[in-house]
C-alpha positions as a Markdown table, in Angstrom:
| # | Residue | x | y | z |
|---|---|---|---|---|
| 1 | Met | 12.6 | 7.4 | -39.3 |
| 2 | Thr | 10.6 | 6.9 | -42.4 |
| 3 | Leu | 9.1 | 3.7 | -41.2 |
| 4 | Arg | 8.0 | 5.5 | -38.1 |
| 5 | Arg | 6.4 | 8.3 | -40.2 |
| 6 | Asn | 4.5 | 5.8 | -42.2 |
| 7 | Leu | 3.4 | 4.1 | -39.1 |
| 8 | Leu | 2.0 | 7.5 | -37.9 |
| 9 | Arg | 0.1 | 7.8 | -41.2 |
| 10 | Arg | -1.2 | 4.3 | -41.1 |
| 11 | Leu | -2.5 | 4.8 | -37.4 |
| 12 | Thr | -4.1 | 8.1 | -38.5 |
| 13 | Gly | -5.9 | 6.2 | -41.2 |
| 14 | Leu | -6.8 | 3.7 | -38.8 |
| 15 | Ala | -8.6 | 6.2 | -36.6 |
| 16 | Gly | -11.1 | 6.7 | -39.4 |
| 17 | Ala | -11.2 | 3.3 | -41.1 |
| 18 | Val | -11.0 | 0.9 | -38.2 |
| 19 | Gly | -12.2 | 3.4 | -35.6 |
| 20 | Leu | -9.4 | 3.4 | -33.0 |
| 21 | Ala | -8.6 | 7.2 | -32.3 |
| 22 | Gly | -12.2 | 7.8 | -33.8 |
| 23 | Cys | -13.9 | 4.5 | -32.8 |
| 24 | Phe | -16.6 | 6.4 | -30.9 |
| 25 | Gly | -18.9 | 9.3 | -31.4 |
| 26 | Arg | -18.4 | 11.8 | -28.7 |
| 27 | Ser | -21.0 | 13.3 | -26.3 |
| 28 | Glu | -20.9 | 15.1 | -23.0 |
| 29 | Gln | -21.4 | 12.0 | -21.0 |
| 30 | Gly | -19.2 | 9.7 | -23.0 |
| 31 | Thr | -18.7 | 7.6 | -26.1 |
| 32 | Val | -21.9 | 6.9 | -27.9 |
| 33 | Gly | -21.1 | 4.8 | -31.1 |
| 34 | Pro | -18.3 | 2.9 | -32.6 |
| 35 | Ser | -17.3 | 2.8 | -36.2 |
| 36 | Ala | -18.6 | 0.1 | -38.4 |
| 37 | Asp | -15.3 | -1.9 | -38.1 |
| 38 | Leu | -15.6 | -2.6 | -34.4 |
| 39 | Pro | -18.6 | -4.0 | -32.6 |
| 40 | Pro | -20.3 | -1.7 | -30.2 |
| 41 | Asn | -18.9 | -1.2 | -26.8 |
| 42 | Pro | -21.3 | -2.8 | -24.4 |
| 43 | Arg | -20.6 | 0.0 | -21.9 |
| 44 | Gly | -19.9 | 2.9 | -24.3 |
| 45 | Asp | -22.8 | 5.1 | -23.7 |
| 46 | Glu | -22.5 | 4.7 | -19.9 |
| 47 | Leu | -18.8 | 5.7 | -19.7 |
| 48 | Pro | -17.2 | 9.2 | -19.3 |
| 49 | Arg | -15.2 | 10.6 | -22.5 |
| 50 | Arg | -12.2 | 11.3 | -20.3 |
| 51 | Gln | -10.3 | 8.3 | -18.9 |
| 52 | His | -9.4 | 10.2 | -15.8 |
| 53 | Ala | -13.0 | 11.2 | -15.0 |
| 54 | Trp | -13.5 | 9.1 | -11.8 |
| 55 | Asn | -14.8 | 11.6 | -9.3 |
| 56 | Glu | -18.6 | 11.1 | -10.2 |
| 57 | Arg | -18.2 | 7.3 | -9.6 |
| 58 | Leu | -16.4 | 7.7 | -6.1 |
| 59 | Ala | -18.3 | 7.2 | -2.8 |
| 60 | Ala | -18.2 | 10.2 | -0.5 |
| 61 | Arg | -17.8 | 10.6 | 3.3 |
| 62 | Glu | -20.3 | 12.4 | 5.3 |
| 63 | Asp | -18.4 | 15.8 | 4.9 |
| 64 | Gly | -18.6 | 15.4 | 1.0 |
| 65 | Asn | -15.0 | 14.5 | 0.5 |
| 66 | Arg | -14.6 | 11.7 | -2.1 |
| 67 | Leu | -13.0 | 8.3 | -1.2 |
| 68 | Leu | -10.6 | 6.7 | -3.5 |
| 69 | Pro | -10.8 | 3.0 | -4.3 |
| 70 | Arg | -9.2 | 1.0 | -1.5 |
| 71 | His | -6.8 | -1.0 | -3.7 |
| 72 | Phe | -4.6 | 0.0 | -6.6 |
| 73 | Arg | -2.4 | -1.8 | -9.1 |
| 74 | Ile | -0.3 | 0.0 | -11.8 |
| 75 | Leu | 1.1 | -2.2 | -14.5 |
| 76 | Leu | 4.0 | -0.7 | -16.3 |
| 77 | Leu | 4.5 | -1.8 | -19.8 |
| 78 | Thr | 6.8 | -2.4 | -22.8 |
| 79 | Leu | 5.6 | -2.7 | -26.5 |
| 80 | Asp | 6.7 | -6.0 | -27.8 |
| 81 | Gly | 7.4 | -4.5 | -31.2 |
| 82 | Glu | 6.6 | -1.6 | -33.5 |
| 83 | Pro | 2.9 | -1.0 | -33.2 |
| 84 | Thr | 0.6 | -1.9 | -36.0 |
| 85 | Glu | -3.0 | -1.4 | -36.9 |
| 86 | Glu | -3.9 | -5.0 | -35.7 |
| 87 | Asp | -2.2 | -4.2 | -32.4 |
| 88 | Ala | -4.3 | -0.9 | -31.9 |
| 89 | Ala | -7.5 | -3.1 | -32.5 |
| 90 | Thr | -6.2 | -5.7 | -30.0 |
| 91 | Val | -5.7 | -3.1 | -27.4 |
| 92 | Glu | -9.1 | -1.5 | -27.8 |
| 93 | Arg | -10.9 | -4.7 | -27.6 |
| 94 | Ala | -9.1 | -6.0 | -24.8 |
| 95 | Ile | -10.0 | -2.9 | -22.6 |
| 96 | Arg | -13.6 | -3.1 | -23.8 |
| 97 | Thr | -13.5 | -6.5 | -22.1 |
| 98 | Leu | -12.6 | -4.9 | -18.8 |
| 99 | Glu | -15.5 | -2.3 | -19.3 |
| 100 | Ala | -18.0 | -5.2 | -20.1 |
| 101 | Ala | -16.9 | -7.3 | -17.1 |
| 102 | Phe | -17.0 | -4.7 | -14.3 |
| 103 | Asp | -19.2 | -1.8 | -13.5 |
| 104 | Tyr | -17.3 | 1.4 | -13.9 |
| 105 | Gly | -16.7 | 2.4 | -10.2 |
| 106 | Pro | -15.0 | 1.5 | -7.0 |
| 107 | Glu | -17.2 | -1.6 | -6.4 |
| 108 | Gly | -16.1 | -3.0 | -9.8 |
| 109 | Leu | -13.2 | -1.4 | -11.6 |
| 110 | Leu | -11.7 | 1.9 | -12.4 |
| 111 | His | -8.9 | 2.1 | -14.9 |
| 112 | Met | -6.9 | 4.4 | -17.1 |
| 113 | Leu | -4.3 | 3.5 | -19.9 |
| 114 | Gly | -1.7 | 6.0 | -20.2 |
| 115 | Trp | 1.3 | 6.2 | -22.7 |
| 116 | Gly | 4.7 | 6.9 | -21.6 |
| 117 | Ser | 7.8 | 9.0 | -22.8 |
| 118 | Asp | 9.4 | 5.8 | -24.4 |
| 119 | Tyr | 6.3 | 5.3 | -26.6 |
| 120 | Phe | 6.4 | 8.9 | -27.9 |
| 121 | Glu | 10.2 | 8.6 | -28.4 |
| 122 | Arg | 9.6 | 5.4 | -30.3 |
| 123 | Leu | 7.5 | 7.3 | -32.7 |
| 124 | Asp | 9.9 | 10.3 | -32.9 |
| 125 | Arg | 7.0 | 12.4 | -31.3 |
| 126 | Leu | 8.6 | 13.0 | -27.9 |
| 127 | Glu | 9.0 | 16.7 | -28.4 |
| 128 | Ala | 5.7 | 17.2 | -29.9 |
| 129 | Ser | 4.1 | 15.3 | -27.2 |
| 130 | Pro | 2.7 | 16.5 | -23.8 |
| 131 | Val | 5.2 | 14.5 | -22.0 |
| 132 | Arg | 8.9 | 14.2 | -21.6 |
| 133 | His | 11.5 | 11.9 | -19.8 |
| 134 | Pro | 11.5 | 12.6 | -15.9 |
| 135 | Gln | 13.8 | 14.8 | -14.2 |
| 136 | Val | 15.6 | 15.2 | -10.9 |
| 137 | Leu | 13.6 | 17.9 | -9.0 |
| 138 | Ser | 15.4 | 18.2 | -5.7 |
| 139 | Arg | 18.9 | 18.3 | -4.3 |
| 140 | Thr | 18.0 | 15.9 | -1.6 |
| 141 | Asp | 16.8 | 13.0 | -3.8 |
| 142 | Asp | 18.7 | 10.8 | -6.5 |
| 143 | Pro | 15.7 | 8.9 | -8.0 |
| 144 | Asp | 15.6 | 6.4 | -10.8 |
| 145 | Leu | 14.4 | 8.2 | -13.7 |
| 146 | Leu | 12.2 | 5.7 | -15.5 |
| 147 | Ser | 10.5 | 5.5 | -19.0 |
| 148 | Phe | 7.9 | 3.1 | -20.2 |
| 149 | Asp | 5.8 | 2.7 | -23.3 |
| 150 | Ala | 2.5 | 2.5 | -21.3 |
| 151 | Ala | 0.9 | 2.1 | -17.9 |
| 152 | Leu | -2.3 | 0.5 | -17.1 |
| 153 | Val | -3.9 | 1.9 | -13.8 |
| 154 | Leu | -6.3 | -0.3 | -12.2 |
| 155 | Ala | -8.4 | 0.5 | -8.9 |
| 156 | Ser | -11.1 | -1.2 | -7.0 |
| 157 | Asp | -12.5 | -1.8 | -3.6 |
| 158 | Asp | -12.0 | -5.5 | -4.2 |
| 159 | Pro | -8.6 | -6.6 | -4.7 |
| 160 | Ser | -9.6 | -9.9 | -6.3 |
| 161 | His | -10.7 | -7.8 | -9.3 |
| 162 | Leu | -7.2 | -6.5 | -9.8 |
| 163 | Asn | -5.8 | -9.9 | -9.7 |
| 164 | Ala | -8.4 | -11.2 | -12.1 |
| 165 | Val | -7.8 | -8.4 | -14.6 |
| 166 | Glu | -4.0 | -9.1 | -14.7 |
| 167 | Ser | -4.5 | -12.7 | -15.1 |
| 168 | Ala | -7.0 | -12.3 | -18.0 |
| 169 | Met | -5.1 | -9.6 | -19.8 |
| 170 | Phe | -1.5 | -11.0 | -19.4 |
| 171 | Asp | -1.7 | -14.5 | -18.6 |
| 172 | Ser | -4.0 | -17.3 | -19.8 |
| 173 | Asp | -7.4 | -17.0 | -18.0 |
| 174 | Ser | -10.1 | -17.2 | -20.7 |
| 175 | Glu | -12.9 | -15.6 | -18.6 |
| 176 | Leu | -13.0 | -12.4 | -16.7 |
| 177 | Ala | -16.2 | -11.9 | -14.4 |
| 178 | Gly | -18.3 | -13.9 | -16.8 |
| 179 | Glu | -16.9 | -12.3 | -20.1 |
| 180 | Thr | -15.0 | -14.3 | -22.5 |
| 181 | Val | -11.5 | -13.0 | -23.0 |
| 182 | Glu | -10.8 | -13.1 | -26.9 |
| 183 | Glu | -7.9 | -10.5 | -27.1 |
| 184 | Arg | -5.5 | -9.5 | -24.4 |
| 185 | Leu | -3.2 | -6.7 | -23.8 |
| 186 | Gly | -0.5 | -9.3 | -23.3 |
| 187 | Asp | -0.7 | -9.9 | -27.0 |
| 188 | Val | 0.8 | -6.5 | -27.7 |
| 189 | Leu | 2.5 | -5.3 | -24.4 |
| 190 | Ser | 4.5 | -7.2 | -21.7 |
| 191 | Ile | 4.6 | -6.2 | -17.9 |
| 192 | Arg | 8.0 | -4.6 | -17.1 |
| 193 | Thr | 7.2 | -4.0 | -13.5 |
| 194 | Arg | 4.2 | -3.2 | -11.4 |
| 195 | Arg | 3.1 | -0.9 | -8.6 |
| 196 | Thr | 0.7 | -2.0 | -5.9 |
| 197 | Gly | -1.0 | -0.5 | -2.9 |
| 198 | Phe | -4.0 | 0.7 | -0.9 |
| 199 | Thr | -5.7 | 3.7 | 0.8 |
| 200 | Gly | -8.5 | 3.8 | 3.3 |
| 201 | Asp | -9.3 | 3.6 | 7.0 |
| 202 | Gly | -7.6 | 0.5 | 8.6 |
| 203 | Leu | -5.6 | -0.6 | 5.7 |
| 204 | Pro | -2.2 | 1.0 | 6.7 |
| 205 | Ala | -2.4 | -0.8 | 10.3 |
| 206 | Asp | -2.8 | -4.1 | 8.5 |
| 207 | His | 0.6 | -3.7 | 7.5 |
| 208 | Ala | 2.3 | -3.0 | 10.9 |
| 209 | Asp | 4.6 | -6.1 | 10.4 |
| 210 | Thr | 6.3 | -4.5 | 7.4 |
| 211 | Asp | 9.7 | -2.7 | 7.5 |
| 212 | Gly | 9.3 | 0.8 | 8.2 |
| 213 | Val | 5.6 | 0.6 | 9.6 |
| 214 | Pro | 5.7 | 1.3 | 13.3 |
| 215 | Ser | 3.5 | -0.9 | 15.5 |
| 216 | Glu | 2.0 | 2.1 | 17.2 |
| 217 | Ile | 0.2 | 3.4 | 14.0 |
| 218 | Pro | -3.3 | 4.0 | 14.7 |
| 219 | Ser | -5.8 | 1.3 | 13.7 |
| 220 | Asp | -8.1 | 3.6 | 11.8 |
| 221 | Val | -5.9 | 6.0 | 9.9 |
| 222 | Pro | -6.4 | 6.1 | 6.0 |
| 223 | Asn | -2.5 | 6.4 | 5.1 |
| 224 | Phe | 0.8 | 5.8 | 6.7 |
| 225 | Met | 1.2 | 9.4 | 7.8 |
| 226 | Gly | -2.3 | 9.4 | 9.3 |
| 227 | Val | -3.9 | 12.3 | 7.6 |
| 228 | Phe | -6.9 | 12.1 | 5.2 |
| 229 | Ser | -5.5 | 13.7 | 2.2 |
| 230 | Asn | -8.4 | 13.8 | -0.4 |
| 231 | Val | -9.9 | 17.0 | 1.1 |
| 232 | Arg | -11.7 | 18.7 | -1.9 |
| 233 | Gly | -9.9 | 22.1 | -1.4 |
| 234 | Ala | -6.6 | 20.4 | -1.6 |
| 235 | Gln | -7.4 | 18.8 | -5.1 |
| 236 | Ala | -7.7 | 20.1 | -8.6 |
| 237 | Ser | -10.8 | 19.4 | -10.3 |
| 238 | Glu | -10.9 | 17.1 | -13.3 |
| 239 | Asp | -11.7 | 20.0 | -15.7 |
| 240 | Arg | -8.6 | 21.9 | -14.2 |
| 241 | Val | -6.2 | 19.0 | -15.2 |
| 242 | Thr | -7.7 | 18.4 | -18.7 |
| 243 | Ile | -5.8 | 19.5 | -21.8 |
| 244 | Glu | -8.3 | 21.9 | -23.4 |
| 245 | Asp | -7.2 | 22.0 | -27.1 |
| 246 | Gly | -4.7 | 20.7 | -29.7 |
| 247 | Pro | -4.1 | 17.1 | -30.7 |
| 248 | Tyr | -4.2 | 15.9 | -27.1 |
| 249 | Glu | -7.4 | 17.7 | -26.1 |
| 250 | Gly | -9.5 | 15.6 | -23.6 |
| 251 | Gly | -6.5 | 13.9 | -22.1 |
| 252 | Thr | -4.3 | 14.8 | -19.2 |
| 253 | Thr | -0.7 | 14.1 | -18.1 |
| 254 | Met | 0.2 | 11.6 | -15.3 |
| 255 | His | 3.3 | 11.7 | -13.1 |
| 256 | Leu | 4.2 | 8.6 | -11.1 |
| 257 | Ser | 6.8 | 8.7 | -8.2 |
| 258 | His | 7.7 | 6.0 | -5.6 |
| 259 | Leu | 8.4 | 7.7 | -2.3 |
| 260 | Arg | 10.1 | 5.8 | 0.6 |
| 261 | Gln | 8.7 | 7.0 | 4.0 |
| 262 | Ser | 10.5 | 7.3 | 7.5 |
| 263 | Leu | 7.5 | 6.5 | 9.6 |
| 264 | Asp | 9.4 | 5.8 | 12.9 |
| 265 | Ala | 10.5 | 9.3 | 13.0 |
| 266 | Trp | 7.2 | 10.6 | 11.9 |
| 267 | Trp | 5.2 | 8.8 | 14.6 |
| 268 | Gly | 7.9 | 9.6 | 17.1 |
| 269 | Met | 6.7 | 13.1 | 17.1 |
| 270 | Asp | 3.6 | 14.3 | 19.1 |
| 271 | Glu | 0.4 | 15.1 | 17.2 |
| 272 | Ser | 1.0 | 18.8 | 17.3 |
| 273 | Glu | 4.5 | 18.5 | 15.7 |
| 274 | Arg | 3.0 | 16.3 | 12.9 |
| 275 | Thr | 0.2 | 18.9 | 12.4 |
| 276 | Glu | 2.5 | 21.8 | 11.9 |
| 277 | Arg | 4.8 | 19.9 | 9.5 |
| 278 | Met | 1.9 | 18.5 | 7.4 |
| 279 | Phe | -0.2 | 21.8 | 7.4 |
| 280 | Ser | 1.2 | 24.7 | 9.1 |
| 281 | Pro | 2.3 | 26.1 | 12.6 |
| 282 | Glu | -1.1 | 27.9 | 12.5 |
| 283 | Phe | -3.0 | 24.5 | 12.6 |
| 284 | Thr | -3.7 | 22.6 | 15.8 |
| 285 | Pro | -4.8 | 18.9 | 15.8 |
| 286 | Ala | -8.4 | 20.2 | 16.5 |
| 287 | Asp | -8.3 | 22.4 | 13.5 |
| 288 | Val | -7.4 | 19.3 | 11.3 |
| 289 | Asp | -10.3 | 17.4 | 12.9 |
| 290 | Ala | -12.7 | 20.1 | 12.1 |
| 291 | Leu | -11.7 | 20.4 | 8.5 |
| 292 | Glu | -14.5 | 19.6 | 5.8 |
| 293 | Thr | -14.0 | 20.3 | 2.3 |
| 294 | Asp | -11.6 | 23.2 | 2.3 |
| 295 | Leu | -8.1 | 23.9 | 3.7 |
| 296 | Pro | -7.7 | 27.5 | 4.8 |
| 297 | Phe | -4.6 | 29.3 | 3.6 |
| 298 | Thr | -3.0 | 32.6 | 4.8 |
| 299 | Asp | 0.3 | 32.6 | 3.0 |
| 300 | Asn | 2.5 | 33.2 | 6.1 |
| 301 | Val | 5.1 | 30.6 | 5.4 |
| 302 | Thr | 7.9 | 33.1 | 5.3 |
| 303 | Asp | 6.9 | 34.3 | 8.7 |
| 304 | His | 6.6 | 30.9 | 10.1 |
| 305 | Ala | 10.1 | 30.0 | 8.9 |
| 306 | Arg | 11.4 | 33.2 | 10.6 |
| 307 | Asp | 9.3 | 33.2 | 13.9 |
| 308 | Glu | 8.5 | 29.4 | 14.4 |
| 309 | Gly | 11.6 | 27.8 | 12.8 |
| 310 | Val | 9.3 | 25.4 | 11.0 |
| 311 | Val | 6.9 | 25.3 | 8.1 |
| 312 | Gly | 4.2 | 23.1 | 6.8 |
| 313 | His | 4.0 | 21.0 | 3.7 |
| 314 | Trp | 0.5 | 22.2 | 2.9 |
| 315 | Glu | 1.1 | 26.0 | 3.2 |
| 316 | Lys | 4.1 | 25.7 | 0.8 |
| 317 | Val | 2.3 | 24.0 | -2.0 |
| 318 | Ala | -0.8 | 26.1 | -1.6 |
| 319 | Arg | 1.2 | 29.1 | -2.8 |
| 320 | Val | 1.2 | 27.8 | -6.4 |
| 321 | Arg | -2.7 | 27.8 | -6.6 |
| 322 | Glu | -4.2 | 29.4 | -9.9 |
| 323 | Asp | -7.6 | 31.1 | -9.5 |
| 324 | Gly | -7.7 | 29.6 | -6.0 |
| 325 | Glu | -7.5 | 26.1 | -7.2 |
| 326 | Pro | -4.5 | 23.6 | -6.8 |
| 327 | Leu | -2.6 | 22.5 | -9.9 |
| 328 | Leu | -2.7 | 18.8 | -9.3 |
| 329 | Leu | -5.3 | 16.1 | -8.9 |
| 330 | Arg | -3.6 | 13.5 | -6.6 |
| 331 | Arg | -4.7 | 9.8 | -6.7 |
| 332 | Asp | -1.7 | 8.6 | -4.6 |
| 333 | Phe | -1.8 | 5.5 | -2.4 |
| 334 | Asn | 0.3 | 3.6 | 0.2 |
| 335 | Thr | 2.5 | 0.7 | -0.6 |
| 336 | Val | 4.7 | -1.8 | 0.9 |
| 337 | Asp | 6.3 | -2.5 | -2.4 |
| 338 | Ser | 10.2 | -3.4 | -2.0 |
| 339 | Gly | 9.1 | -4.6 | 1.5 |
| 340 | His | 9.1 | -1.1 | 3.1 |
| 341 | Ala | 6.3 | 1.6 | 3.8 |
| 342 | Gly | 6.0 | 4.1 | 0.9 |
| 343 | Val | 3.7 | 6.0 | -1.3 |
| 344 | His | 3.1 | 5.8 | -4.9 |
| 345 | Phe | 2.4 | 9.3 | -5.7 |
| 346 | Leu | 0.1 | 9.4 | -8.7 |
| 347 | Ser | -0.7 | 13.0 | -9.9 |
| 348 | Leu | -2.8 | 14.3 | -12.8 |
| 349 | Gln | -2.0 | 17.8 | -14.2 |
| 350 | Lys | -2.8 | 19.5 | -17.4 |
| 351 | Asp | 0.9 | 20.2 | -18.1 |
| 352 | Leu | 3.8 | 18.4 | -16.5 |
| 353 | Glu | 5.2 | 21.8 | -15.7 |
| 354 | Asp | 2.3 | 22.2 | -13.1 |
| 355 | Phe | 3.8 | 19.2 | -11.2 |
| 356 | Val | 7.3 | 20.8 | -11.4 |
| 357 | Thr | 6.1 | 24.0 | -10.1 |
| 358 | Thr | 4.3 | 22.2 | -7.2 |
| 359 | Arg | 7.4 | 20.3 | -6.4 |
| 360 | Asp | 9.5 | 23.4 | -6.5 |
| 361 | Ala | 7.1 | 25.0 | -4.0 |
| 362 | Met | 7.4 | 21.7 | -1.8 |
| 363 | Asn | 11.1 | 22.0 | -1.8 |
| 364 | Gly | 11.0 | 25.4 | 0.0 |
| 365 | Trp | 14.5 | 26.3 | -0.7 |
| 366 | Trp | 13.9 | 29.9 | -0.3 |
| 367 | Leu | 13.1 | 29.6 | 3.4 |
| 368 | Arg | 16.5 | 28.4 | 4.5 |
| 369 | Glu | 17.8 | 31.9 | 5.3 |
| 370 | Glu | 14.7 | 33.4 | 7.0 |
| 371 | His | 15.4 | 32.1 | 10.6 |
| 372 | Glu | 18.1 | 33.9 | 12.9 |
| 373 | Ser | 19.8 | 30.5 | 13.5 |
| 374 | Pro | 21.3 | 29.2 | 10.3 |
| 375 | Gly | 20.2 | 25.6 | 9.2 |
| 376 | Thr | 17.0 | 25.7 | 11.4 |
| 377 | Val | 15.0 | 25.4 | 8.3 |
| 378 | Asn | 17.0 | 23.5 | 5.7 |
| 379 | Asp | 16.6 | 21.2 | 2.5 |
| 380 | Arg | 15.0 | 18.7 | 4.9 |
| 381 | Glu | 14.7 | 19.5 | 8.5 |
| 382 | Asn | 11.7 | 21.5 | 9.8 |
| 383 | Asn | 10.7 | 21.8 | 6.1 |
| 384 | Gly | 7.3 | 20.4 | 5.8 |
| 385 | Ile | 7.5 | 16.5 | 5.3 |
| 386 | Leu | 10.8 | 16.4 | 3.4 |
| 387 | Asp | 12.6 | 14.8 | 6.2 |
| 388 | Phe | 10.3 | 11.9 | 6.1 |
| 389 | Val | 10.1 | 11.2 | 2.5 |
| 390 | Glu | 12.8 | 10.1 | -0.1 |
| 391 | Val | 12.0 | 9.8 | -3.9 |
| 392 | Leu | 13.0 | 6.4 | -5.4 |
| 393 | Ser | 11.8 | 6.8 | -8.9 |
| 394 | Arg | 9.8 | 9.1 | -11.4 |
| 395 | Ala | 8.1 | 8.5 | -14.6 |
| 396 | Asn | 5.9 | 10.4 | -16.9 |
| 397 | Phe | 2.7 | 9.5 | -19.0 |
| 398 | Tyr | -0.1 | 11.0 | -21.1 |
| 399 | Val | -3.7 | 9.6 | -20.5 |
| 400 | Pro | -5.7 | 10.0 | -23.6 |
| 401 | Pro | -9.6 | 10.4 | -23.8 |
| 402 | Arg | -11.3 | 7.1 | -23.9 |
| 403 | Ala | -11.9 | 7.1 | -27.6 |
| 404 | Glu | -8.2 | 7.5 | -28.5 |
| 405 | Arg | -6.7 | 5.2 | -25.9 |
| 406 | Ala | -5.2 | 2.9 | -28.4 |
| 407 | Phe | -1.9 | 4.3 | -29.5 |
| 408 | Pro | -2.6 | 8.1 | -29.3 |
């Protein structure tokens, strides 16, 4: 216990002396100047202060909705020993190498370094941190409740960039996109496991030979369930998910779930059935095609359970908006990890309780007694998309602002 408290004091001192928690001056745009102990970040004045501030760098469709990078990789990490001042410097310099090597955007590389519940428990700071170990959140799932020291989220339209980063940071490559690799994340952290995936028109159909991906999946859909999910009105803003005050100001929390999908059953329904389960019985396929940047919401979910015997996923979770805005900023993506179709559900929220509240709404348990025929709407059937997804694992992380990303 004493050693850990001493470590915290040393790392706090390091923030001023070596410039890790305070290695940059802050501005509205980003980080503008390092301390004297670290060389200037070649990209520091171009980067947003918040690691999770990706939106301004994302491409947009004609309707104004943003497009996520097409390829993702999340490296889930374990500290090789108790963190030291030298380790913190290594982490900071290693990530600066990524920022020097690639433009900060989908054509180059977007990234976030988050710190998990194991890390905060290691420092006896879990209760004071913005995260906790994950919990079981539904009666119908029995997920692995995982905890890690850290997670490196990587995203790019070019999958070769993700391969290059992993090789440079955790293997022996000495160069990354023309930049010399002098210090690696692998000097401090080891890869325990990884999550990989993709999102974007046409990519799901490329995996039609994978277990659980039906051959009839349309060739142009952006995800395995066929619905463009990044409609602006269904997403919280980056400001909404940012912690506003206290020692973790400027950061956000990140939840990561692995969901297995039952796509044969999903695509075995007709389009109108898929629409009412994803959105609402009030929606038609033509309504979905006409959506632009907003999703209308009438809060008739109880009436739909009683009168229609089916409720939509969207209309359930829309009930927990605050000031008209969703609580979560989702950056989820398709996956065929483990050889089966699924989703890595990555969500950002100011407080992990926002995720729990949204998941409670998704469960829809209060709707089971509304229909005159018992069991018509139950824990899974006719209850949004619950009959088509199974949660395999959960994990929680804190994503600090860029200037405090090395051992927050």
